Structure formats: structure tokens, C-alpha cells
C-alpha positions, 0 to 999 in steps of 0.5 A: 367164393364169397360164401364162407364155409362156416355157414355151409351145411356140408361144413363140420367145425373141429373143437378143442377141449379147454379147462371147462368148455369147448372151443371152436377152432378155425377149421373143420371138415367138408363132407363135399371134398372130404378134407379139412378146410378153413372155416373162411375158405369158399367153394362152389359147392356152398349150400346155406345151412338151414336154420329153423325159425323158433315157434313164437309162443304167443301166436301158437297159444292164440291159434290153439285159443281159436281152435278150442272156440271152434270145437267148443262150437261144434260140441254145442251144435251136436248137443242141440241136435241130440236134445231135439232128437230125444225130445221128438222121439 
């Protein structure tokens, strides 16, 4: 029971309407027990919520540049072959 419900994927928090925003309450809904539980409660059915890491923009741009260079090399090879076939015919 060391894991808290607020970090569980089965937990959905309850919110209250404030003047200009929504505020998170200290309780929520547990889909395993189908009941309202406190966010600091824990149980044996804990399943960590998975947060997908954000894509790193620089790494994506670098990989796209490498892919573009490789495609350009293939295009040049195919163009040379077409020119050689046209010359020999």
C-alpha cells in the first residue's frame, strides 16, 4: 500500500468549479472498486499511469535531415542509371 491513488491509472480525480478555473479535490473515482476514494489512499490493484515522453524536436529534425540525405542519394543513383540507359540506346 505504498503507492498512492493519485498516481494510478484506475483513478479519476474529481474537480470543483471555482471562479475562473477548476480545482482538483482530495478524492476521486476508482474504476477497480467502483467507489469514491481519497487520493492518498492505496490498494493492491495499483497500476501506474503511463505518461508518454515528449518528442525531442531537435532529434526529430536531425533524423529527418538524415533521411532526406539518403533519399537524395538514391535519387541521384537512379538518375545516373536512367542517363546511362538513354545514352546506350
